[in-house]
Structures are given as C-alpha cells and as structure tokens.
Backbone and ligand atoms as CSV (ligand in chain L), in Angstrom:
chain,resi,resn,atom,element,x,y,z
A,1,UNK,N,N,-17.537,-22.174,-26.626
A,1,UNK,CA,C,-18.124,-23.355,-25.968
A,1,UNK,C,C,-18.292,-24.495,-26.972
A,2,UNK,N,N,-17.956,-25.696,-26.550
A,2,UNK,CA,C,-18.055,-26.850,-27.453
A,2,UNK,C,C,-19.524,-27.273,-27.628
A,3,UNK,N,N,-19.776,-28.005,-28.708
A,3,UNK,CA,C,-21.125,-28.538,-28.925
A,3,UNK,C,C,-21.521,-29.471,-27.787
A,4,UNK,N,N,-20.545,-30.242,-27.314
A,4,UNK,CA,C,-20.818,-31.212,-26.243
A,4,UNK,C,C,-21.263,-30.493,-24.968
A,5,UNK,N,N,-20.587,-29.388,-24.641
A,5,UNK,CA,C,-20.937,-28.628,-23.429
A,5,UNK,C,C,-22.323,-28.006,-23.576
A,6,UNK,N,N,-22.633,-27.539,-24.781
A,6,UNK,CA,C,-23.949,-26.930,-25.013
A,6,UNK,C,C,-25.052,-27.993,-24.942
A,7,UNK,N,N,-24.753,-29.185,-25.476
A,7,UNK,CA,C,-25.725,-30.292,-25.409
A,7,UNK,C,C,-25.997,-30.672,-23.953
A,8,UNK,N,N,-24.935,-30.659,-23.150
A,8,UNK,CA,C,-25.103,-31.023,-21.734
A,8,UNK,C,C,-26.065,-30.045,-21.046
A,9,UNK,N,N,-25.897,-28.756,-21.338
A,9,UNK,CA,C,-26.786,-27.753,-20.741
A,9,UNK,C,C,-28.222,-27.936,-21.237
A,10,UNK,N,N,-28.362,-28.327,-22.504
A,10,UNK,CA,C,-29.707,-28.567,-23.060
A,10,UNK,C,C,-30.353,-29.760,-22.345
A,11,UNK,N,N,-29.567,-30.818,-22.105
A,11,UNK,CA,C,-30.113,-31.978,-21.378
A,11,UNK,C,C,-30.526,-31.577,-19.959
A,12,UNK,N,N,-29.715,-30.741,-19.328
A,12,UNK,CA,C,-30.074,-30.287,-17.968
A,12,UNK,C,C,-31.393,-29.515,-17.997
A,13,UNK,N,N,-31.599,-28.761,-19.071
A,13,UNK,CA,C,-32.827,-27.947,-19.191
A,13,UNK,C,C,-34.069,-28.820,-19.340
A,14,UNK,N,N,-33.919,-30.041,-19.870
A,14,UNK,CA,C,-35.100,-30.920,-19.991
A,14,UNK,C,C,-35.695,-31.231,-18.616
A,15,UNK,N,N,-34.846,-31.155,-17.594
A,15,UNK,CA,C,-35.328,-31.469,-16.240
A,15,UNK,C,C,-36.348,-30.434,-15.742
A,16,UNK,N,N,-36.317,-29.246,-16.343
A,16,UNK,CA,C,-37.250,-28.180,-15.949
A,16,UNK,C,C,-38.518,-28.217,-16.788
A,17,UNK,N,N,-38.535,-29.064,-17.814
A,17,UNK,CA,C,-39.675,-29.114,-18.742
A,17,UNK,C,C,-40.998,-29.301,-18.009
A,18,UNK,N,N,-41.994,-28.549,-18.464
A,18,UNK,CA,C,-43.353,-28.731,-17.946
A,18,UNK,C,C,-44.167,-29.323,-19.095
A,19,UNK,N,N,-44.284,-30.645,-19.109
A,19,UNK,CA,C,-44.933,-31.330,-20.239
A,19,UNK,C,C,-45.896,-32.412,-19.741
A,20,UNK,N,N,-46.910,-32.011,-18.942
A,20,UNK,CA,C,-47.809,-33.018,-18.382
A,20,UNK,C,C,-48.735,-33.651,-19.416
A,21,UNK,N,N,-48.883,-33.041,-20.589
A,21,UNK,CA,C,-49.819,-33.553,-21.593
A,21,UNK,C,C,-49.129,-34.478,-22.584
A,22,UNK,N,N,-47.979,-34.058,-23.087
A,22,UNK,CA,C,-47.267,-34.904,-24.059
A,22,UNK,C,C,-46.256,-35.825,-23.375
A,23,UNK,N,N,-45.816,-35.448,-22.190
A,23,UNK,CA,C,-44.712,-36.152,-21.524
A,23,UNK,C,C,-43.459,-36.171,-22.385
A,24,UNK,N,N,-43.352,-35.235,-23.301
A,24,UNK,CA,C,-42.186,-35.135,-24.183
A,24,UNK,C,C,-41.354,-33.948,-23.700
A,25,UNK,N,N,-40.298,-34.265,-22.960
A,25,UNK,CA,C,-39.504,-33.209,-22.321
A,25,UNK,C,C,-38.379,-32.754,-23.239
A,26,UNK,N,N,-38.399,-31.464,-23.563
A,26,UNK,CA,C,-37.414,-30.900,-24.493
A,26,UNK,C,C,-36.574,-29.841,-23.780
A,27,UNK,N,N,-35.300,-29.789,-24.145
A,27,UNK,CA,C,-34.408,-28.766,-23.597
A,27,UNK,C,C,-33.606,-28.125,-24.712
A,28,UNK,N,N,-33.286,-26.860,-24.519
A,28,UNK,CA,C,-32.478,-26.139,-25.511
A,28,UNK,C,C,-31.442,-25.293,-24.789
A,29,UNK,N,N,-30.317,-25.064,-25.458
A,29,UNK,CA,C,-29.290,-24.172,-24.917
A,29,UNK,C,C,-28.772,-23.331,-26.077
A,30,UNK,N,N,-28.919,-22.034,-25.925
A,30,UNK,CA,C,-28.629,-21.072,-26.992
A,30,UNK,C,C,-27.366,-20.288,-26.637
A,31,UNK,N,N,-26.386,-20.305,-27.514
A,31,UNK,CA,C,-25.125,-19.590,-27.275
A,31,UNK,C,C,-25.146,-18.253,-28.011
A,32,UNK,N,N,-24.885,-17.181,-27.288
A,32,UNK,CA,C,-24.846,-15.855,-27.915
A,32,UNK,C,C,-23.420,-15.545,-28.379
A,33,UNK,N,N,-23.319,-14.518,-29.224
A,33,UNK,CA,C,-22.017,-14.082,-29.739
A,33,UNK,C,C,-21.079,-13.684,-28.590
A,34,UNK,N,N,-21.673,-13.190,-27.495
A,34,UNK,CA,C,-20.875,-12.738,-26.344
A,34,UNK,C,C,-20.402,-13.910,-25.488
A,35,UNK,N,N,-20.877,-15.120,-25.804
A,35,UNK,CA,C,-20.462,-16.300,-25.035
A,35,UNK,C,C,-21.402,-16.641,-23.903
A,36,UNK,N,N,-22.555,-15.964,-23.872
A,36,UNK,CA,C,-23.540,-16.253,-22.817
A,36,UNK,C,C,-24.493,-17.352,-23.300
A,37,UNK,N,N,-24.937,-18.189,-22.367
A,37,UNK,CA,C,-25.857,-19.274,-22.739
A,37,UNK,C,C,-27.219,-19.040,-22.080
A,38,UNK,N,N,-28.255,-19.140,-22.897
A,38,UNK,CA,C,-29.630,-19.106,-22.384
A,38,UNK,C,C,-30.231,-20.486,-22.617
A,39,UNK,N,N,-30.739,-21.083,-21.541
A,39,UNK,CA,C,-31.383,-22.388,-21.693
A,39,UNK,C,C,-32.893,-22.201,-21.730
A,40,UNK,N,N,-33.581,-23.237,-22.203
A,40,UNK,CA,C,-35.040,-23.191,-22.232
A,40,UNK,C,C,-35.605,-24.591,-22.229
A,41,UNK,N,N,-36.842,-24.692,-21.771
A,41,UNK,CA,C,-37.555,-25.974,-21.816
A,41,UNK,C,C,-38.933,-25.721,-22.412
A,42,UNK,N,N,-39.601,-26.806,-22.802
A,42,UNK,CA,C,-40.969,-26.615,-23.274
A,42,UNK,C,C,-41.900,-26.417,-22.083
A,43,UNK,N,N,-42.872,-25.555,-22.285
A,43,UNK,CA,C,-43.851,-25.230,-21.249
A,43,UNK,C,C,-45.227,-25.433,-21.868
A,44,UNK,N,N,-45.920,-26.483,-21.400
A,44,UNK,CA,C,-47.219,-26.796,-21.991
A,44,UNK,C,C,-48.346,-26.102,-21.237
A,45,UNK,N,N,-49.513,-26.123,-21.864
A,45,UNK,CA,C,-50.663,-25.410,-21.341
A,45,UNK,C,C,-51.915,-26.249,-21.615
A,46,UNK,N,N,-52.830,-26.288,-20.657
A,46,UNK,CA,C,-54.062,-27.070,-20.822
A,46,UNK,C,C,-54.831,-26.612,-22.061
A,47,UNK,N,N,-54.725,-25.327,-22.379
A,47,UNK,CA,C,-55.213,-24.834,-23.667
A,47,UNK,C,C,-54.019,-24.973,-24.609
A,48,UNK,N,N,-53.976,-26.063,-25.382
A,48,UNK,CA,C,-52.734,-26.521,-26.019
A,48,UNK,C,C,-51.995,-25.451,-26.830
A,49,UNK,N,N,-52.760,-24.540,-27.419
A,49,UNK,CA,C,-52.131,-23.496,-28.245
A,49,UNK,C,C,-51.210,-22.585,-27.452
A,50,UNK,N,N,-51.348,-22.613,-26.140
A,50,UNK,CA,C,-50.490,-21.772,-25.300
A,50,UNK,C,C,-49.124,-22.374,-25.045
A,51,UNK,N,N,-48.911,-23.570,-25.549
A,51,UNK,CA,C,-47.624,-24.260,-25.331
A,51,UNK,C,C,-46.477,-23.525,-26.006
A,52,UNK,N,N,-45.345,-23.478,-25.306
A,52,UNK,CA,C,-44.138,-22.875,-25.892
A,52,UNK,C,C,-43.027,-23.917,-25.937
A,53,UNK,N,N,-42.373,-24.010,-27.088
A,53,UNK,CA,C,-41.280,-24.976,-27.254
A,53,UNK,C,C,-40.018,-24.522,-26.518
A,54,UNK,N,N,-39.135,-25.471,-26.276
A,54,UNK,CA,C,-37.880,-25.193,-25.567
A,54,UNK,C,C,-37.022,-24.155,-26.299
A,55,UNK,N,N,-36.934,-24.286,-27.622
A,55,UNK,CA,C,-36.097,-23.374,-28.403
A,55,UNK,C,C,-36.582,-21.936,-28.280
A,56,UNK,N,N,-37.911,-21.783,-28.388
A,56,UNK,CA,C,-38.451,-20.417,-28.298
A,56,UNK,C,C,-38.335,-19.869,-26.886
A,57,UNK,N,N,-38.447,-20.723,-25.888
A,57,UNK,CA,C,-38.229,-20.251,-24.516
A,57,UNK,C,C,-36.822,-19.667,-24.398
A,58,UNK,N,N,-35.844,-20.389,-24.933
A,58,UNK,CA,C,-34.445,-19.922,-24.858
A,58,UNK,C,C,-34.264,-18.608,-25.635
A,59,UNK,N,N,-34.831,-18.558,-26.834
A,59,UNK,CA,C,-34.685,-17.339,-27.656
A,59,UNK,C,C,-35.362,-16.152,-26.971
A,60,UNK,N,N,-36.564,-16.362,-26.451
A,60,UNK,CA,C,-37.289,-15.239,-25.839
A,60,UNK,C,C,-36.607,-14.783,-24.553
A,61,UNK,N,N,-36.019,-15.718,-23.825
A,61,UNK,CA,C,-35.256,-15.320,-22.637
A,61,UNK,C,C,-34.098,-14.413,-23.049
A,62,UNK,N,N,-33.382,-14.822,-24.093
A,62,UNK,CA,C,-32.217,-14.049,-24.548
A,62,UNK,C,C,-32.639,-12.660,-25.037
A,63,UNK,N,N,-33.647,-12.623,-25.884
A,63,UNK,CA,C,-34.096,-11.338,-26.432
A,63,UNK,C,C,-34.556,-10.413,-25.303
A,64,UNK,N,N,-35.280,-10.996,-24.348
A,64,UNK,CA,C,-35.808,-10.159,-23.261
A,64,UNK,C,C,-34.716,-9.675,-22.319
A,65,UNK,N,N,-33.532,-10.281,-22.417
A,65,UNK,CA,C,-32.390,-9.822,-21.609
A,65,UNK,C,C,-31.450,-8.945,-22.430
A,66,UNK,N,N,-31.828,-8.662,-23.676
A,66,UNK,CA,C,-31.042,-7.731,-24.501
A,66,UNK,C,C,-29.998,-8.381,-25.392
A,67,UNK,N,N,-30.044,-9.707,-25.539
A,67,UNK,CA,C,-29.079,-10.411,-26.402
A,67,UNK,C,C,-29.761,-10.794,-27.716
A,68,UNK,N,N,-29.130,-10.416,-28.828
A,68,UNK,CA,C,-29.774,-10.604,-30.137
A,68,UNK,C,C,-28.937,-11.404,-31.130
A,69,UNK,N,N,-27.662,-11.630,-30.801
A,69,UNK,CA,C,-26.769,-12.292,-31.766
A,69,UNK,C,C,-26.468,-13.714,-31.304
A,70,UNK,N,N,-26.901,-14.668,-32.107
A,70,UNK,CA,C,-26.798,-16.065,-31.695
A,70,UNK,C,C,-25.886,-16.858,-32.628
A,71,UNK,N,N,-25.108,-17.756,-32.010
A,71,UNK,CA,C,-24.132,-18.548,-32.759
A,71,UNK,C,C,-24.652,-19.950,-33.042
A,72,UNK,N,N,-25.113,-20.606,-31.989
A,72,UNK,CA,C,-25.631,-21.967,-32.160
A,72,UNK,C,C,-26.611,-22.296,-31.048
A,73,UNK,N,N,-27.423,-23.334,-31.333
A,73,UNK,CA,C,-28.407,-23.755,-30.334
A,73,UNK,C,C,-28.430,-25.281,-30.287
A,74,UNK,N,N,-28.376,-25.820,-29.084
A,74,UNK,CA,C,-28.491,-27.271,-28.908
A,74,UNK,C,C,-29.930,-27.592,-28.536
A,75,UNK,N,N,-30.464,-28.634,-29.148
A,75,UNK,CA,C,-31.856,-29.051,-28.897
A,75,UNK,C,C,-31.871,-30.549,-28.643
A,76,UNK,N,N,-32.434,-30.941,-27.497
A,76,UNK,CA,C,-32.489,-32.368,-27.155
A,76,UNK,C,C,-33.820,-32.681,-26.476
A,77,UNK,N,N,-34.108,-33.980,-26.394
A,77,UNK,CA,C,-35.288,-34.391,-25.627
A,77,UNK,C,C,-34.982,-35.701,-24.927
A,78,UNK,N,N,-35.916,-36.078,-24.069
A,78,UNK,CA,C,-35.769,-37.353,-23.380
A,78,UNK,C,C,-36.290,-38.480,-24.267
A,79,UNK,N,N,-36.759,-38.126,-25.464
A,79,UNK,CA,C,-37.304,-39.133,-26.380
A,79,UNK,C,C,-36.221,-39.807,-27.208
A,80,UNK,N,N,-36.656,-40.649,-28.131
A,80,UNK,CA,C,-35.715,-41.389,-28.982
A,80,UNK,C,C,-35.309,-40.555,-30.203
A,81,UNK,N,N,-34.126,-40.803,-30.718
A,81,UNK,CA,C,-33.677,-40.157,-31.960
A,81,UNK,C,C,-33.340,-38.691,-31.776
A,82,UNK,N,N,-33.023,-38.025,-32.890
A,82,UNK,CA,C,-32.736,-36.593,-32.843
A,82,UNK,C,C,-34.042,-35.834,-32.631
A,83,UNK,N,N,-33.956,-34.701,-31.953
A,83,UNK,CA,C,-35.119,-33.824,-31.804
A,83,UNK,C,C,-34.904,-32.621,-32.707
A,84,UNK,N,N,-35.661,-32.576,-33.784
A,84,UNK,CA,C,-35.545,-31.468,-34.741
A,84,UNK,C,C,-36.473,-30.336,-34.312
A,85,UNK,N,N,-36.025,-29.100,-34.463
A,85,UNK,CA,C,-36.905,-27.970,-34.126
A,85,UNK,C,C,-38.166,-27.972,-34.996
A,86,UNK,N,N,-39.282,-27.632,-34.396
A,86,UNK,CA,C,-40.540,-27.580,-35.150
A,86,UNK,C,C,-40.521,-26.380,-36.103
A,87,UNK,N,N,-41.515,-26.321,-36.948
A,87,UNK,CA,C,-41.576,-25.253,-37.960
A,87,UNK,C,C,-41.640,-23.861,-37.363
A,88,UNK,N,N,-42.408,-23.718,-36.295
A,88,UNK,CA,C,-42.541,-22.374,-35.683
A,88,UNK,C,C,-41.201,-21.946,-35.098
A,89,UNK,N,N,-40.501,-22.880,-34.449
A,89,UNK,CA,C,-39.188,-22.539,-33.872
A,89,UNK,C,C,-38.180,-22.203,-34.961
A,90,UNK,N,N,-38.233,-22.912,-36.079
A,90,UNK,CA,C,-37.322,-22.590,-37.197
A,90,UNK,C,C,-37.581,-21.159,-37.656
A,91,UNK,N,N,-38.839,-20.798,-37.744
A,91,UNK,CA,C,-39.194,-19.454,-38.198
A,91,UNK,C,C,-38.715,-18.404,-37.200
A,92,UNK,N,N,-38.871,-18.676,-35.916
A,92,UNK,CA,C,-38.427,-17.715,-34.899
A,92,UNK,C,C,-36.897,-17.613,-34.896
A,93,UNK,N,N,-36.204,-18.729,-35.057
A,93,UNK,CA,C,-34.735,-18.673,-35.148
A,93,UNK,C,C,-34.322,-17.861,-36.370
A,94,UNK,N,N,-35.063,-18.031,-37.459
A,94,UNK,CA,C,-34.764,-17.303,-38.694
A,94,UNK,C,C,-34.908,-15.794,-38.521
A,95,UNK,N,N,-35.768,-15.406,-37.602
A,95,UNK,CA,C,-35.990,-13.976,-37.340
A,95,UNK,C,C,-34.704,-13.304,-36.840
A,96,UNK,N,N,-33.969,-14.026,-35.993
A,96,UNK,CA,C,-32.810,-13.422,-35.336
A,96,UNK,C,C,-31.474,-13.976,-35.815
A,97,UNK,N,N,-31.463,-15.203,-36.297
A,97,UNK,CA,C,-30.180,-15.846,-36.623
A,97,UNK,C,C,-30.342,-16.793,-37.811
A,98,UNK,N,N,-30.527,-16.237,-39.001
A,98,UNK,CA,C,-30.794,-17.094,-40.168
A,98,UNK,C,C,-29.674,-18.082,-40.490
A,99,UNK,N,N,-28.483,-17.845,-39.927
A,99,UNK,CA,C,-27.368,-18.755,-40.216
A,99,UNK,C,C,-26.944,-19.537,-38.983
A,100,UNK,N,N,-27.821,-19.695,-38.036
A,100,UNK,CA,C,-27.466,-20.389,-36.786
A,100,UNK,C,C,-27.280,-21.883,-37.053
A,101,UNK,N,N,-26.339,-22.472,-36.324
A,101,UNK,CA,C,-26.156,-23.928,-36.361
A,101,UNK,C,C,-27.035,-24.555,-35.289
A,102,UNK,N,N,-27.713,-25.635,-35.656
A,102,UNK,CA,C,-28.563,-26.365,-34.712
A,102,UNK,C,C,-27.868,-27.689,-34.395
A,103,UNK,N,N,-27.584,-27.881,-33.110
A,103,UNK,CA,C,-26.856,-29.063,-32.652
A,103,UNK,C,C,-27.852,-30.032,-32.026
A,104,UNK,N,N,-27.849,-31.267,-32.505
A,104,UNK,CA,C,-28.753,-32.281,-31.957
A,104,UNK,C,C,-27.960,-33.517,-31.552
A,105,UNK,N,N,-28.594,-34.359,-30.762
A,105,UNK,CA,C,-27.884,-35.528,-30.238
A,105,UNK,C,C,-28.812,-36.735,-30.185
A,106,UNK,N,N,-28.249,-37.867,-30.550
A,106,UNK,CA,C,-28.981,-39.132,-30.391
A,106,UNK,C,C,-28.038,-40.129,-29.716
A,107,UNK,N,N,-28.153,-40.218,-28.417
A,107,UNK,CA,C,-27.311,-41.137,-27.638
A,107,UNK,C,C,-25.829,-41.008,-27.969
A,108,UNK,N,N,-25.324,-39.783,-27.961
A,108,UNK,CA,C,-23.901,-39.564,-28.197
A,108,UNK,C,C,-23.539,-39.334,-29.650
A,109,UNK,N,N,-24.497,-39.556,-30.559
A,109,UNK,CA,C,-24.256,-39.267,-31.973
A,109,UNK,C,C,-24.734,-37.838,-32.228
A,110,UNK,N,N,-23.797,-36.990,-32.678
A,110,UNK,CA,C,-24.110,-35.572,-32.828
A,110,UNK,C,C,-24.465,-35.225,-34.272
A,111,UNK,N,N,-25.440,-34.361,-34.422
A,111,UNK,CA,C,-25.833,-33.891,-35.757
A,111,UNK,C,C,-25.883,-32.371,-35.722
A,112,UNK,N,N,-25.187,-31.734,-36.674
A,112,UNK,CA,C,-25.194,-30.271,-36.770
A,112,UNK,C,C,-25.788,-29.894,-38.119
A,113,UNK,N,N,-26.855,-29.116,-38.080
A,113,UNK,CA,C,-27.497,-28.678,-39.327
A,113,UNK,C,C,-27.662,-27.168,-39.264
A,114,UNK,N,N,-27.293,-26.498,-40.333
A,114,UNK,CA,C,-27.482,-25.048,-40.375
A,114,UNK,C,C,-28.932,-24.729,-40.689
A,115,UNK,N,N,-29.418,-23.626,-40.119
A,115,UNK,CA,C,-30.825,-23.253,-40.329
A,115,UNK,C,C,-31.135,-23.021,-41.816
A,116,UNK,N,N,-30.118,-22.546,-42.560
A,116,UNK,CA,C,-30.315,-22.327,-44.002
A,116,UNK,C,C,-30.770,-23.617,-44.696
A,117,UNK,N,N,-30.244,-24.729,-44.171
A,117,UNK,CA,C,-30.572,-26.037,-44.737
A,117,UNK,C,C,-31.926,-26.541,-44.217
A,118,UNK,N,N,-32.230,-26.168,-42.982
A,118,UNK,CA,C,-33.480,-26.635,-42.358
A,118,UNK,C,C,-34.694,-25.844,-42.783
A,119,UNK,N,N,-34.436,-24.598,-43.200
A,119,UNK,CA,C,-35.558,-23.728,-43.568
A,119,UNK,C,C,-35.214,-23.002,-44.875
A,120,UNK,N,N,-35.173,-23.768,-45.975
A,120,UNK,CA,C,-34.825,-23.125,-47.253
A,120,UNK,C,C,-35.979,-22.247,-47.756
A,121,UNK,N,N,-35.667,-21.343,-48.616
A,121,UNK,CA,C,-36.682,-20.440,-49.210
A,121,UNK,C,C,-37.510,-19.772,-48.114
A,122,UNK,N,N,-36.830,-19.289,-47.081
A,122,UNK,CA,C,-37.561,-18.772,-45.927
A,122,UNK,C,C,-38.111,-17.366,-46.164
A,123,UNK,N,N,-39.128,-17.055,-45.428
A,123,UNK,CA,C,-39.660,-15.697,-45.340
A,123,UNK,C,C,-39.088,-15.098,-44.072
A,124,UNK,N,N,-38.562,-13.867,-44.158
A,124,UNK,CA,C,-37.955,-13.281,-42.970
A,124,UNK,C,C,-38.009,-11.767,-42.988
A,125,UNK,N,N,-37.313,-11.162,-42.023
A,125,UNK,CA,C,-37.379,-9.715,-41.848
A,125,UNK,C,C,-37.079,-8.906,-43.109
A,126,UNK,N,N,-36.140,-9.389,-43.918
A,126,UNK,CA,C,-35.777,-8.593,-45.107
A,126,UNK,C,C,-36.900,-8.520,-46.134
A,127,UNK,N,N,-37.831,-9.479,-46.076
A,127,UNK,CA,C,-38.953,-9.460,-47.008
A,127,UNK,C,C,-39.941,-8.336,-46.722
A,128,UNK,N,N,-39.845,-7.774,-45.547
A,128,UNK,CA,C,-40.779,-6.692,-45.176
A,128,UNK,C,C,-40.129,-5.319,-45.316
A,129,UNK,N,N,-38.933,-5.295,-45.932
A,129,UNK,CA,C,-38.243,-3.998,-46.071
A,129,UNK,C,C,-38.596,-3.361,-47.404
L,1,THU,N1,N,-41.439,-29.306,-28.647
L,1,THU,C1,C,-40.378,-28.498,-28.381
L,1,THU,O1,O,-40.182,-28.025,-27.259
L,1,THU,N2,N,-39.535,-28.208,-29.412
L,1,THU,C2,C,-39.695,-28.678,-30.677
L,1,THU,O2,O,-39.040,-28.201,-31.598
L,1,THU,C3,C,-40.627,-29.777,-30.915
L,1,THU,C4,C,-41.756,-29.845,-29.944
L,1,THU,C5,C,-42.370,-29.594,-27.539
L,1,THU,C6,C,-43.708,-28.903,-27.654
L,1,THU,C7,C,-44.593,-29.815,-26.848
L,1,THU,O3,O,-44.514,-29.438,-25.484
L,1,THU,C8,C,-43.966,-31.197,-27.003
L,1,THU,O4,O,-42.657,-30.969,-27.492
L,1,THU,C9,C,-44.697,-32.119,-27.942
L,1,THU,O5,O,-44.926,-31.507,-29.161
C-alpha cells in the first residue's frame, strides 16, 4: 500500500474522532506485514487521563485482533502542520515496531520519519530481558 493511500485512510479516520474537549481530531492508519490496515481515532474522556490517541487506538485494535507485525503508520489531523505522535504513542509503537515508518502530511506535503529517529535511546522490551 502506498503512503498516499494510507494517509487517505488516516484522514477518513479523523471523521470518527471523539474530541469534544480539544476539538483536535486525529486519525491514524496502521499497515501490518500481512497487508491489513487498522485505523484509529482519538477518543477523549471527561476525565482527561482516560483519553486515547489515534495511534494507540489503531495499535490496540491490531493487537487485539492478533496482528503484531507493523510496517508503517500514517498519522494526520484536521489541524495545521504535521501531526507528530506524542511521547506515549512513540513508546507504544516502540513496544511492537521499533523500526516502523511514521507517515505524516501537511496539505499534500509528505514527511516520513522512522521511529528510531523519533525516539532515540529508547527503553523497550529488550531492556527487561
Ligand atoms: N492526539 C492524538 O490522537 N495523537 C497524538 O499523537 C497527539 C495527540 C490527541 C489526543 C487528544 O485527544 C488531542 O489529540 C489533543 O491532545
């Protein structure tokens, strides 16, 4: 699947976003090694700590369906500029796919950054072995 096609699915996922507090609608589309795509949106909560980001929604959907190998993830929002994954999402992506490519978009301008670059000197599963 092309980055453009994955970005399109991520934009479609923003339409499902539940963000009544921030009004910041985020969408993600995660491509598995098998070629399956899991989308996700942010889901906010009146008790703010219960909020889940779009990226983690997509990852948790995939894991809960038995998919563990990820190739790339597109992350977009209805806001301005690129939408970079937050620190918690970077850490969760690192748990399952330390070398995943993160695809972002700013009005047709595409940015691809590898997680290794976004989360250097990371702590991960191998540190607990
Ligand atoms: N958000 C995401 O969904 N992904 C990110 O990586 C950045 C932040 C959401 C969480 C919250 O619902 C809103 O954006 C504002 O922080």
